[in-house]
N, C-alpha and C positions, 0 to 999 in steps of 0.2 A: 622398610623404607627403600632398600635396594631393589625389591621386587616392584615397587611402584614407579621407580625412576624410568625404566624402559617404557612403561605404559604412558607416563607423562610426556616423554619425548615423542612417542608416536602420536599422541593427541596434538602436541604443539606442531609437529611436522604436518599433520593432516590439516590443521587449521591454516597453516601458512600456504599449503598447496591449494586449499579451497579459495582463500583470499586472492592468491595470484591468478587462479583459474578464472574467477569472476571478473577480476580486473582485465585480464586478457580478452575475455568474452566481450566486455563492454567496448574495449578499444579495437578489437579485431574488425577490420573493414568487412562490409558485406562481400559476398563472392563476386559481385559485379556492381560497380558504381555507375555504369552506363545508363543513360536515360532511355527508356523504351519508347521509341517513336511509333506513332500510330501508322497503320497501313491503310486505314479506311478514310483517307483524306483526298481532297480535290487537288491534284497536282497541276491542273489547268485553271487554278483559281484566277479570278479577274485581276488580282494584284500579285504578280510573280514575286514581288518583294516580300510579301507575307510568307510565301512558301519557303523562301530562302531564310527568312528570319526564324521560322519554326525549326529548321534543321540547325541553325546556328545556336538558338536557345537551348536545344536539346544537348548539343555538344558542351555548352557552357555548364550545364548542370553537372555532368560527369566530371568535367575538368576541375570545377571548383571543389567538388567532394574529394577528388583524389589529391588535389593540392593541400587541402586541409589535413588530410590523413598523413600524407608523406612529409609535409613540412611542419605541421603543428601537432601531429598525433591526435587530431580531433576527428572523431567519428560523427559526422553531421547528422547521421540517422539515430544515434544513441548518445546524445550529449549529456554531460554531467550537469544535473540540475543546479548544483552549487557553484558552477564555474561560469562567470559572466562571458568569458571569451568563447567558450563552447556554445553557450546559449545564443550568442550573437551570430556565430557561424551557422548554427542550425536554422535560425530565423532567416538569414540571408539565403540559405539553401532552399528553404521552403518557398521563399519569394521567387527564386529562379524556377523551381518546379511549377509553381502556380502560373507563372507567365507562359512557360512552354505548354502547359496543359490548356491554357486559354486559347493559344494559337491553334493547337491541335483540334480543340472543340470547334473553333470557327471554321477550319478547313473541312472538318467532318460534316458540319451542318451544310456547307456548300455542296459537298458531294451528295448528300441526301436530297437536296433540292435539284441537283442536276439529274439524279435518278428519277425525279418526278417530272422532268421535262423542262425545268427552268434554265435559262441561259445565263452567261456571265453578266450580261446587261441587266437582266431581271434581278439577279442576286445583288449586284451593285446598287440598284435602286432600293432594294429592301434594306440594305445595310446603311447606305449613306443618306437616303431621302426618307426613310421610314415608311416606304410603300409596303403594304402587306402582300403576302403571297396570294391571298384571295383577290385583292384588287387587280393584281397583274393577270391572274387567270381570267377574270371577268373581262378585262380590257382586251386580252388576246383574242377572245371569242367574239365579243360584241363591238369592240373598238371604243366603248364608253362604259360608264357605270350607272347610267340612269336612263330609263325610257318611260314615256308617258303618252297618254292619248294625244293625237295630233302629230306625233313623230312619223316620218316617212323616210325610211332609210334601210340599209342592209342590216343594221342591228335589229330593227323590228322584224325583218324577214327571218333572221337567225333565231330570235325569240319565238316567233310563231312556229318555226320548224321544230324546236324542242317541245313546245306545248302540244302541238299536233301529234308528235310521237308518243306523248303521254295520254292521248285520247281526247284532248280538248278540241272542240270544233270551232273553226274560224277560217276566213279567207287566208290563203298563204300568198299575200301580195306585198308585204313590207309596209302596209299601212296600219298604224297603231290606232284602230278605231274602237268602237264600242265592244265588238266581239272579242277583240284581243284584251281590252281592259277588263271585261267580265271574266275571261279565262284566268288572267293574272290574279284578279281578286279572289277567285275560287281557289286557285293554287295556294295563295298566301294563307287563306283561312284553313286549308287542310294541313298546312305545315307550321301552324302556330306563329305566323307572321302577321303584322298589322295589315288588315284587308283594305288597302288603299287603292288598288288597281294600278299603282305606279310601280314599275319594275325597277326598284332601287338595287344597290349592289348586293344587299343581303338576300333579296329575292333571286337575283340572277345567280348568285353563288350556290344557293340551295338547289336551284334548278340544274345547274351544271353538275353538282355532286350526285344528284339522283340520276341524271342522264348517263354519267360515266359508269355507274354501277349496274345499269340495265343490260 
């Protein structure tokens, strides 16, 4: 029995050490609670308030996590599943992170659009008015989103310019007459579009896409 006592003591001590170690591992705060702000965002976003809100939201994430750890001993990243207070803190932390992430994603999308040549005004129209990037691009080149036989304007001239560059034959005079209508209809048929002879937005967008890759 005396020989077993030291072994039992060692086992008990080892168990205590393991339990304490696991508890400290769970409660130990991550090496850095700071929220990682994105660098690929549009700092010249059309609403400067959103940029400021993104940085404020990022700071709030870290501040909340640190306050919970230092004041409540709650690790919001590793909450106790059986502790309602810890679960509530973790859920609030997740909401803060989600909000900051959404702002970062919004500013990142804006930067991607800027890289494609869109302006703050364009992006504002996309976000607030539901205007598509495709529509803005078409309007930028043609000034409108639909052309048909009988039209006589600069948009018809721009349309003819792109079609002629692709090998279609027609007068380059800004008059949307039979020759232009026939070319548009042929172009539509070749590209899986309804062959109406009317240059609608879908037709103009495909034409622009093809012209930009030539």
